[in-house]
N, C-alpha and C positions, 0 to 999 in steps of 0.2 A: 615879442612872441614866442613862444616855447613849445618843445614837444607835448609837454603835458596838456597846453591849451589844444593843440591840433588833435590828440588822442581823445580829449574831451568832445570836441566837433563830431569827429567820426563815430564815438560811441553814443553820442546823443541820436544820430541817425539810426544807429542800429538797435538802439533801445527804445525806438518808439518816441524819443523824446522827454523819456520819464528820467528824471535826473536823480532820483533814488537808484534806479536800476544802473544809470551810468557811474555814480559813486562805488555801488558795490562792484561792478566789473572792473574799476579801476582802483580799488582797495583804497577810497579815499572817502571825504564826507560830503554828503549833498551841498552843504553852505560852501564847501572850497570849489565844487564844480560850478556852482552860481558865481562865486568871484571869477574865477577864471574866464568863464563866458563874459561877463561883464566888463573885465580889464580887456580881454582880445577886442570885443566890440568896441570900447573906447579906445584903444590904440589905433585899430585900422579904420575908424569913423564910420562905420556901417553897421546896421542891424543884421545880424546873423540869422536870427530865428523869428518867425512869426508867433505871437504871444497874445494870450488872452488873461489879462492879469498877470499872474504870477507863472501860468503853465505854458509850456512852449506846445505849440501845436504843428510846426513844421519849419521849413527852412525858406528863407527869402530867395529872391533869384542871387543876390551876391553871395549868400550861404551856401548855395548849392555849387557854385563855382567854387567856393572857397574849400568845400569839402572833397571836391575832385583833386584839387591842389594838395591839400593836406594828406588825403590817402597816398598819393604819391610819393609826397615827401617822407611820410613813415615808411612806406614801403621800400623807399630808397635807404633810409637809415637801417632798416633791418638788413638790406643787403650788405651794406657795410660792415655790420657786426658778424654776419655770417662769413666775410671776406678776412675779417680780423681773425675769427676762430680758425678759419682754415689755414691761416698762417702760422697762428701758434702751433696746431696740429703740425704743421709741416717742419717746424722747428724743434718738436718733441716736447712741448709744453702745453697742458691742458688743464682746466677744473671741469669737473663733471658732476653735475647733481641729477638726482633721480628724484623727480617732481611727483606729488601726491595726484590723486584725481582731480582735484579741483582747478589743475593747471594743466588739463589734456588737451584743450583747444589749441590749435596751431598757433594762434593769435598769443595765448598766454606763455606757451613755450618759447616764442622767439621773444618774447619781453623778458621770460626769464633768464635767457641767456645772458642779457645785460647784467645780472647780478651775479658777480663772480665773488668767492670769498677766497682770501690767503692764509691759509693755516697749515700747520706743519703736521700734517696727518696722511695716513697711507689709505685707510679705509674706516667709515665711520659706519656702525651697523644701523639698520633702519630703528628709529625711535630714540636714537642717542643724539636729540638736539643741542644738547649744552654746549658741544664744542663747535657745532655747525653755528650756532647763534651768538657766539663770543662777541658781542661789540657790534654785529653788523645787520643784525634784524632778519636774519634768512628764515627764520621759522615763520615770520609771516607771508613768506614767499611759498610755504608748504614744502619745504625740502624732506624727505624722508631719509635719506642717506646721500654719503657723497665719498667722492673719490680724488686724491690730488695725485696727480702723474706728471711726472718729470723725467724723461729721458736723459740719460748723460751721454756724453760723446759729442754734442752739437755746438 
């Protein structure tokens, strides 16, 4: 079991069980979403979703219980990330990204905080994606500009 599988379960409920919408929301493929669901159901030994053919219609009883737990785990993980960011800021080091409009939901921004880059730059102007994306795929996360800040003396 992993975070991606739990995110897929949560997004499935949010997206009315439309796996194409789930894939788009999580920036992955529909076949990958289906595979993660199948693997999680096999690992847990339960059916999470009510199906008609290949279509998901809703959640089974155990699936609904899993959703509650998955949401709690994902919220706790985001809280841990926020604590880590607060600790970095307290010691004087932080990476800051400015996200584009497609990342403006609170959920997407919280997920975006996970993606940190480590480049020796002071400021990258909007549209200068070359340095931001060097070897780390940040452009796919929608970064428009970025700062690298480190206070000395700590």
